[in-house]
N, C-alpha and C positions, 0 to 999 in steps of 0.2 A: 711357439709355432702358431701361425695363423689358423683360426678355428676351422675355416673352410678347407685348408690343406689337410689338417688333422682328420677331419671327417671324411674327406675324399680318399685319403690314404686307407682309412679303415674300410671304406666301401670297396675300394679296389681289391683288398685282401678277401673280402667277403663275396663280392659279386662284380667281377671286372666288367662284364657287358653293361651292367647298370651304371657303373662309374663312368664309362665312356659315354653313355646316353646322357647322363647329367652334365658332364663337361660340355657336350654339344648343345645343351638346352639354352636357348636364347632368353634374355630377360623379357618378362611379360609386364607391361605397364599396369596391368590390373592387379599384380601381386607386388606389394611393397614391404620392405623390411623397415620397421619403426625402431629408431634408436633414441635413447636418452643419455646425454653425456657421453656419447660415443659408444654406448653399449646397447646391443639389441635387446629389446623388451617385448616386441610383438611382431606379428605378421598381419598385414591388412590386405584383404582380398575383396575386389569388386565383383560381386556375384552377377550371374546372368539376369537375375530378376530386378536389377537396379539397386539392390541393397548392398551395404558394405559389411563384411564380417571381420572381426578382429580376434586373432588368436593370441592369447597372452597366458602367462603362467597362472595356474589356478590349483586350488586344493580339490582333489577328486573325491566324490562320494565313495562310501565304503563298499559299493556293490562290486567293484573290481575285485576286492579281496574275497568277497563271498563267492563270486563266480568261479574262482580258481581253487577253492578248497578241495583237498584230496579226499576222495570217497573211499570207504572201506572196501567196497566191491567195485573195482574199476581200474582201468589203466590210466596213465597220465592224460591230461587234457589236450584237446585240439581247440585252439582259440583263433578266431578270425577277427582282426581289428579293421574297421572301415574308417579310413581317414587318419592321418598321423597328427594333425594339429601341430603342437610344439613337442610332441614325443612323450608328454607326461602320462598318457594312458598306457603307452607301451612300457614306460618305466615302472609304473605301478603293477602292471600285469606280470612283468618279469619278476618283480620283488615278491609277488604272491604265488609264484608258480614253482613247481619242482623241476628237477633237472631234466626230466623226460618230456616236458611239455613242448608241443609244437605250436608256434605262433606265426600266423600268416598275416602280414600287414599289407593292406591294399590301399594305395593312394592314387587318386585319379590324375593329379596335377604334377607333372615334372617341374614346373616353375615354382610351385609351392615347396616341393621337396628341396629344390636347389636353394631357395631362400632360407629354409631351415638349416641346411648345411653351412650356409654363409654366416648365419648369426648365432647359432646355438651349438654347444658341444654335445653331440649325440653319438660320438664315436663308440662309447661303451655299449650303447644300445644296439648299434649297427653290428658290432663284432660278436654279440652274443650268439652262440651256436643254435640256440632255440628259435631264432628269428629268421624268417624268410621274408624278403621285401619285394613287393611288386609296385612299380610306379609307371603310370601312364599306359598300362596294357588294357586290352579289352577285358571286361569282367570274366568272360569265359577263359581267356588265357591266364588272367590273374588268379583265378580260383580253381577252376577245373583242372587245368594243366599243371599248376603248381602242386595240387594235392596228388595228382596222378604221378608226378615225378617223385614226390616224397614217399608215398605209400604204395605205389603200384596199383593195387586194388584198394580203394578207399572204403572203410567199413565203419567209420566213427560218426554214426548218425546223430549222436548226442553232442556234437561240437557246439561251442559257445560263440556267440557273435556280440562284439562290443562296438558300438558306433560312437564316433566323435560327432556329436550333434551339429556343431558349427560346420565341420567339413562336409557333412552330408547335405546340409542346407545350401552350400555353395555350388554343389553339382548334383542336384536331385536326380536328374535323369540317369546319370552314371550309377549312382549308388542304389537306385531303385532296380536297375538292371542287375546289379551285383546281388541284390537280395533275391531276385528271381533265380539267378544261377545257384545261389546257396540253397534255395528251396528244392531245385532239381537235384543238387548234390546230396541233399538229405535223403531224397527218395532213392537215388542210386545207391547210397550207402546202405539203406535198409534192404534193398534188393540184393546187394553184394553180400551182406551179412547173412541173409536167408540162404543164399547159394552156398556160402562157406559152411554154415551150420549143417547143410545136407551133404556137401561134397568133401569137406576137409579130411575126414578119415580116408576117403578114396584117394585123394591127392597124395596124402602122406604114404599110403601103401604103395601107390604107383611109383613114387620117388624111390623108395627102397627097392622095388622090383626092377627099376631102370638104372640102378646105381652103377652096375657094371658097364652099361652102354655110356653113361655119363663120364665114367673114368677112361673109357677107351676111345672117345671121340672128341674132337675139338669144339670149342665154343664158336658161335657165329661172329664173335668180335674180330676174328681173323679175316672175315669178309669185308669189314667196314672200310669204305673208301676204295675198295679194289676195282669197282666198276664205274669209276668217275667218267661221266659223259656218255656212257653206253646206255641206249634205250632199254627199258624193261617193260614187259607185258605182264600185268597181273591178271591171271585167268581165274575167274570165279565161275560157279556152276549155275548161273542164272539161265532161264529158258532161252535167251537169245544166243547162247554160246553155240548151239547146234549149227547155225548157218555160217559161223565165222571160223570154224576149225581149219578149213583148207588154207586160209591165209596164215595161220600159225605155223604150218609146215614150212612156208617160205621164210618165216621170220627167224627160225632157230639159229641160223649162222650169224645173224647180225644183231639180235636182241636177246636179252636175258628173259627167259620165260619162267615165271614163278607161278606155280599152279597150286590152288587149294586142294586138299585131299578129296573133296566131294566132286571135283572136276576131273580127276586123274583118269578114270576109266573112259570118260567121254573123249579125252584127248588121245589116249592110246588107241582106242578103236578107230580114230580118224587119222592115225599115222603120225601123231605129234608126240614127241618125247620132250618133256620140259627139262630145264636145267635144275630147277628146284621144285620139290613138292613139300608144302607146309602142312603138318599134321599136329594139332595141339590139343585136341579134345581128350578128356580123361576117361570117357565112358565107352562101353563095348560097341555101341552102334556105329561109331566112327571107324572102328576097325574094318567093317565091311566095305568101306570106301576104298581101302587099300588091299584087302585080301585078294590074292590072285593077280595083283597088278604090280608085284615087286619086280624091279628091274635094276640091273647094275649100272645103267647109264643115266641116272638122275641122282641128285643129292637130296636126301631126306632131311628136312629141318623139323626138329621136334623140340618140345620143352620137357623138363623132367617129370611132369605129371601126365604126359601123353599115355594113352592106353598101352600097356606093356607089350602086347602081341605085335603092335605096329613096329616097335623097336626091334624085338627079337627076330622078326621075320624079314627085316630089312635086307635086301640083296646087294645094295651098293653103298656108297659113302654116306655118312651121316654127320650132321652138325647139330649142336645143342644150344638152345637159347637159355638165358637166365630167366628167372621167374620170381615174382614177389612173394611166393609162398615161403613162410619163414624157415622151413627145413632146407629149402634150396639156398637161402641166404646163409644158413649155417654151413652147408657144404662148400660154398664158395670161399670160405676161409682157407680151404685146402686146395681147391681146384683153381682158384683165381676167378676173376670176373669172366663169365661165359659169354656175356654180351647181351645188353638189354634189348628187348623187343616188346614194344607197346602193342597190346593185343587190340584194344579198341572195341572189344566185344565179339569180334568174328575172326575167322581165319584169314579172310580177305584183307581186313584192316591190318592184321599182323604182317601179311605178305607185303602190303604197301609200305609199312614202316621199315621192313627189312630192305626193300628196294631203296628207300631214302637213305638208310644208313650205309648202303653199299655205294652211294653216290650216283645212282642211275638217273639219267635224264635224257629225254622226257620219260615219265611214267605213264603207261598206256593201260587203261582199264577196259577189259572186255568180259562179257558174261556177268558184269556187275549191275544187273537189272535193278536190284533193290525194290523189286515189285514182282507181282505175279503176272508177268507178261504172258498174254495168250491164255490166261487162267491156268497156268502151270506153276509148279513150285521150283523145279530144277530143269536143267538140260537133260536130254535123253542119253541112254547108254550107261548110266552110272548105277551105283548101288540102289538108288531109289527105284529104278526100273526093275532091277534084279530081285530085290527082296520085298519091296512094298507092293509092286504091281504085278509080280510074276504069276499070280493066280488068276489074273484077268486076261481073258482071251480076246475080247473085242476092244477096239479103240474107244468106243463109247464108255466101256467099263474103266479104262485107264483114265479117261477124262473125269469120270465120277470120283475115282480115287484121288486125283489131284484136287478136285473141288472139296472133298471131305477133309483133306489135309489143310487146305487154305482156311476152311471154316473153323478150324481149331486155333487159328492164330488170332491175337488181339488186333483188330483191323485198324488200318490207317490208310492214308491216301497221299500220293505224290504227283507232282506235275511231270509228265513224260517229256523226253527230249524231242518228241515229234509233235508237241503241242497238245497233248491229250492228258486226261487224268487217269492214273493207274491205281489199281487196287494194290495196297501194300500192307505192312504190319508195323506195329509200334517199334519193334526191335530193328527192323530194316530202316525206318526213319531215323532211329538213333545212330545206326551205322553211317547213313548218309551225312548226318550232322558231323560225325567224327571226321569223315573225309574232308568236308568243307573247312572245318577248323584247322586241321593239319596242313591242308594245302595253303590256306591263307597265312598261317603262322610261319611256315617254312619257305614260302615263296616258291613252291614246287611247280615246275612246268608239267602239267598233267593233261593228258588227252583222254576224253571219254569216248571210247570206241565201242560202247555198248549200244547197239542200235535198237531203239525202241524202249529202253529202260528209263529210269528216273533222271531228271536233270540233277547234276552235281555242281553247285556253284564253284567257280574258280577253275573249272576244267574247260578245255576247248573241245566241242563236239566234232567228231570226225568218224567216218567209216573206217573199219579196221584195215581194209585193203588200201585205203588212202594213207593211213598212218604207216603201214608196212612199206609202201612205196616211197614215202617221204623220208622216213627215219631209218629204214632197214638197210642202208648202205653206209659204209663198206662192210665187207665180210670181216668178222672178228673171231679170234680164237678164244671164245668164252670158256669152253671146257678146260683149257690149259690154265686160264686165270684162276678158275675155281680150284684146280688141283694144286696150284702153287700156294694158294691161301691156306692149305691144310698143313699145320705143323706136324713134325714127326714124333714129338714127345707126348706122353699122356698128360692130361690136365692136372692130375693130382697123384700123390704117392699113396697107393692102396694101404701100405703098412701103417702109415701115420693115421689115415682115416679109420682103419680098423681099430687101432688103439684108442682113438678118441671116442669111437662109437661104443667100444667096450666099457669105457668109463661112463659114458652117457647112459648106458643100460643099467649100470650099477646105481647111478643116481636116480633113474626112473624107479628102480625097485625100492629105494629108500623113500621116495616121495609117495609111492603107492602105500607104504606102511603108514605114513603120516595121514594120508587120505582115509585109510581104514579107521584109524583112531578118531579122526574128525567126524566120520559118519556116526560112530558110536556116541560121541558127545552130542552131536546134533540131534540124534534120536532121543537122548535123555532130555535135551532142552525142549523138544517137541512134546514129550510126555509131561514135563514139569509145567509147560505153558497151559496145559489143560486144567491145572489146579489153580484155585483162586489165592490171591494174596502173595506177599513176599515169600520167596522160597530160596533157601541157601543152595539147594541142589541146582536150581535153575541158574543162579548167579555163577556157580562154579562151572557148570556146563558151558555157559556163554563165554566165560573167560578162556576156557580150554579151546573152544571153537575158534575164538579170535586169535589165540596163540598159534594154533595149527594153520589157520589161514595165513597169518603173517609169515610162518616158516615157508610155506609154498610160494607165496607171492614174492619172497626174496630170493627164490631159486631162479636167478635171472636167465640162466641158460635154458632151463626147462620152460619157463614162461615165455621166453623168446621164441623157441621152436614151436610151441603150441599156442602162439599168440592169437592166430585167427580163430582157432577152435575155442579158446577160453574167452575171447571177445564176445562170441555168440552167447556163451554162458553168462558173462557179465551183463550183457544186454537183457537177457531174460530176467535176471535177478533185479536189475534196475526197474524194469517194467512192473515186476511184482511189487517192489517196494513203493514205487510211485503210485500204482493203482490202488494200493491197500493202506494208505497212510491212516494212522489212527493214534489217538492219545491213550488208549486203553493199554496198560502195561502187559496184561496177559496176551492180548492180541499182538502187541509189538514183539513179545517173546516168541510167539508162534511164527510171525513173519521172519524173524531172525533165524529161527530153526529151519524153516523152509529154504531160506537163502543159503545157509550153511550146507544143508543137505544137497541142494542143487550143485553148489560149487564142488564139494568134496566128491560127490558121485561122478560128475563130469571129469574132474581132474583125475580120479582113479581110472576111469575108462580110457582117458587119453594116455596115461602112463602105462597102463596095461598093454595097449596097442603099440605104443612106442617101443616098449621093451621087447614085445613079441617080434616086431618088425626088425629091430636091431639084431636080435639073436639069430633070426632067419638069415639076414644078409651077411652076418659074420660067418656063419657056416658056409654060405655060398662063396664068400671071398676067400675063406680058408681053402676051399677046393680049387678056386680059380687062380689064386695068387700064392698059395702055400704059406699063409700067414701064421698058422698055428693059433687060430682065433680063440677068444675067451669062451667061457661056458655060459 
């Protein structure tokens, strides 16, 4: 078989859109395949700086093998390869990596990649399930979006980067930008990990509290594609929303109105009932945006970690999104895919993603100021007025309260769509960047009908009343479309889930016992580390700790469910071990003891809470579904 056909067949099985892209890639005279005796031996590239680079088979240094060594305290590696060359770096990385490694290959030149397929058999590398390939995409799409698709919430700040030096020299501007994106990705991963460390127990408890609602309501995947060609209005709670509410009353019969929870009370007080309200936050304060505003005539969209009172007090239909939290992934084995919804860091970005998945076009943004317009944080009439400002009687006092809230944000600045500079925050600038990336990536027709807010590249600025007049016809039966999208059957079998949870609780109890034994041995090791010289007790304790660690690490189901939580633990351990490197044997033993103690204590707490939550929910399911649940 022709090597190009063989490679292309492998690529089609792996990534059909990329295969189509490579087929359509025209030859570039600056990229030549060099053959000797009819056999390809190298790829020659004329670089933009006037120099010529030659990619040919070479023996790689051993740093690839060192960089992929498995660590005792850690999950499998995430490795980013910049530039494919002739594929030898990828081959060596694969050979040195375990089965759980994720490898993202980023290549700037489709012409180079096509020549590689034409001359060299890389079909085995392409097919490997550990590999994701990006060719000719922007660095943001190649890195940020690929990692978002793979991990949902990316937490691996210790990812490794391997550069093909020749490839990087051929397109320096591209790979320099890629490295900037990787630096931002590292910062985001560190922030995500910090949030997970703080919120993971809350999320898991919320998932169990929400389990009955998850089983009784369909996933949002049933909405996907249902609103093709119907305009949607994403209503956020920015200060500019106040003046636009009257136009939303006129839009309801012809446009899908998707409202974030913080804007709900503002809309209802202005006579606007949205079709969807999106509520995703796991903490109590977001409940107040919904409290007292429950209605039977809008569909509530939640994810499994949403604060439980929001779900339990829902008065109308509800639909559930998937979520990258590992416990949700475990549940979807039994419920099936609930439907992915990329959050982008805010409820408004999640609502935008939902509109895209439903096929809405155009998507109209209103109340999406992404700035403190008029020196205010939110629109009026919502929970912020009710609870934050309710003790202030004078308007000047309310303004002071807004100012105090703004002063607590990490400041930023954005260009306003009226040609002025607006006070903003770092997180709002991040959300704006997310909108711009998604709009460009998906080619979305998007109208920015937020008057006075930030410019969002890729959107068409327009007043909301103009957008409603232009896109608000004809009348559409949107409520009927939503009702038809709801399946009649439950997403999962409660009896099966109850049995699996009972088995999971028993496993958690066993792991908890192993953790207790590990804590005792780690404490022995810490005591022995304080004594000078070789110590048989210390060696024995270290061996036992390593054995117990291995037992827990190989409990794939437990480690999978608690992956986020244990990743935070692993990160703390790695920082400890990196920061306190020493050749002193007694100090090494002490660091090992501290590492083991940290791991076993965190794993014990995770199993304790998991078992408690499972037992609680099994009792509830027994009452709701008559399962005769376990003890």
